[in-house]
C-alpha positions in Angstrom: 10.8 -7.7 5.9 8.6 -6.2 3.3 7.5 -2.6 3.7 4.2 -1.5 2.2 3.4 2.2 1.7 0.1 3.6 0.6 -0.3 7.1 -0.9 2.0 9.5 1.1 3.3 6.4 3.0 5.3 5.6 -0.1 7.6 8.5 0.9 7.9 7.0 4.3 9.0 3.5 3.1 11.3 5.1 0.5 13.4 6.4 3.4 12.7 3.7 6.0 13.4 1.0 3.5 17.2 1.7 3.7 17.2 -0.4 6.9 19.2 -3.6 6.3 16.3 -5.7 7.6 14.1 -4.5 4.7 14.2 -6.8 1.7 11.7 -5.2 -0.6 9.2 -2.4 -1.0 5.6 -2.3 -2.1 4.1 1.0 -3.3 0.3 1.0 -3.3 -1.0 4.1 -5.3 2.0 5.7 -3.5 4.4 8.4 -3.9 8.0 7.3 -4.6 10.4 10.2 -4.3 14.1 10.0 -5.1 16.7 11.3 -2.6 16.4 15.0 -2.3 12.8 15.1 -3.6 9.8 16.1 -1.5 6.4 14.5 -2.0 4.9 17.9 -2.9 7.3 18.3 -5.7 6.2 15.0 -7.2 2.5 15.9 -6.9 3.1 19.0 -9.0 4.8 17.1 -11.8 1.6 15.5 -13.0 -1.4 17.0 -11.3 -4.1 14.7 -10.2 -7.5 15.2 -11.8 -9.1 16.7 -8.7 -9.4 20.2 -7.3 -11.2 19.3 -4.1 -8.3 19.3 -1.7 -8.6 22.0 0.9 -6.1 23.4 3.5 -6.9 24.3 7.0 -5.6 27.6 8.5 -2.9 25.6 10.2 -1.8 24.1 6.9 -3.2 20.6 6.9 -4.8 19.2 3.8 -8.1 17.3 3.7 -10.9 16.4 1.3 -14.3 17.9 2.2 -16.7 15.0 2.9 -19.1 16.0 0.1 -16.2 15.6 -2.4 -14.6 12.6 -0.8 -16.2 9.7 -2.7 -15.8 11.1 -6.2 -12.2 12.0 -5.6 -10.9 9.3 -3.3 -13.2 6.3 -3.3 -15.4 6.2 -6.4 -15.4 2.4 -6.6 -16.3 1.6 -3.0 -19.9 1.4 -1.6 -21.2 4.8 -0.5 -21.4 3.8 3.2 -17.7 2.8 3.1 -16.7 6.0 1.3 -18.6 8.0 4.0 -16.8 6.2 6.8 -13.5 7.0 5.1 -14.5 10.6 4.7 -15.5 10.9 8.3 -12.3 9.3 9.6 -9.7 10.8 7.2 -6.4 11.9 8.6 -5.3 15.3 7.5 -1.8 15.6 5.9 0.5 18.4 7.0 1.8 20.7 4.4 5.2 20.4 6.2 5.2 16.6 5.5 4.7 17.2 1.7 7.6 19.7 1.7 10.2 17.5 3.5 12.6 15.9 1.0 13.7 12.3 1.6 17.4 11.7 2.3 17.7 8.3 0.7 15.7 6.3 -1.9 15.7 2.7 -0.8 14.1 1.7 -4.1 17.5 2.4 -5.7 19.0 -0.7 -4.0 15.9 -2.8 -3.0 13.4 -4.7 -5.2 10.3 -2.6 -5.6 6.7 -3.5 -6.5 3.9 -1.1 -7.3 0.2 -1.0 -7.7 -0.7 1.6 -10.3 -4.3 2.7 -9.9 -5.6 3.8 -13.3 -8.7 5.6 -12.0 -6.9 7.5 -9.2 -7.9 11.2 -8.7 -5.4 11.7 -5.8 -2.1 10.5 -7.1 -2.2 10.9 -10.9 -1.9 7.6 -12.8 0.6 9.5 -15.1 2.8 10.3 -12.0 2.5 6.8 -10.7 3.7 5.4 -14.1 6.5 7.9 -14.3 7.8 7.2 -10.7 7.5 3.4 -11.0 9.2 3.3 -14.4 12.0 5.5 -13.1 12.5 3.1 -10.2 12.3 -0.1 -12.2 9.4 -1.4 -10.0 7.5 -4.4 -11.0 4.1 -2.8 -11.7 0.6 -4.2 -11.5 -2.0 -1.9 -13.0 -5.4 -2.0 -11.4 -8.5 -0.3 -12.6 -9.3 1.3 -9.3 -9.6 4.6 -7.4 -7.2 5.7 -4.8 -9.0 3.4 -2.3 -7.8 0.3 -4.0 -7.0 -1.3 -0.7 -10.8 -1.4 -0.1 -12.2 -1.9 -3.6 -9.7 -4.6 -4.6 -8.0 -6.0 -1.5 -7.1 -9.3 -3.2 -5.1 -7.5 -5.9 -3.2 -5.6 -3.2 -2.6 -8.8 -1.2 -1.3 -10.7 -4.3 1.4 -8.0 -4.9 2.5 -8.0 -1.3 2.7 -11.8 -1.3 4.7 -11.7 -4.5 7.2 -9.3 -2.9 7.5 -11.5 0.2 8.0 -14.6 -1.9 10.7 -13.0 -4.0 12.9 -12.4 -1.0 12.9 -16.0 0.2 
C-alpha cells in the first residue's frame, strides 16, 4: 500500500505510514514532521510567502476567498480557484500543534513533490524536510494546488512509488 499525503496530510501519513501494510509514502507539497514534531513547528521554520491566512474565533485557519487564488492556486483557472476557495476545509489550530509520535519516513521509502511556486508550504521548508528524510524528490513549478494544475506529474510520482514496492 502506498500512502499519499497532500499539504497537512503529510503529517497524517507520516504517522499512519508506520502500519506494516504500508510500503511507501508520497508527500505532495506536504508537511513531513519527525517524531515529536508538530506541523505548526515546521511551518514556522521557513515561513511561506503569504500573510493571508486568517483564524476564526474558534481557532480554525482559512484563506479568505479574495486572497485564495494568489496564495493557493495561482496556476489554475480562475473558476477552479474560486471553487476551491468556496469549498475549502478549515484547519484546526489544535491539529497544527499536535506532534506526531512516529516518523514512518525513517523506515519506509519516501517520494516527494516539491512545488517551487508554493505560497502555503514554503519551497525552502519542503526542500529541507525532503532532504532530511532522504525522499526521492520531484520538483514541479507549481502552486500549492499542484494536484489540479499538474495532475499528470503527481500521478507519475505515485506510480513510481507503487512500482518500486513490487
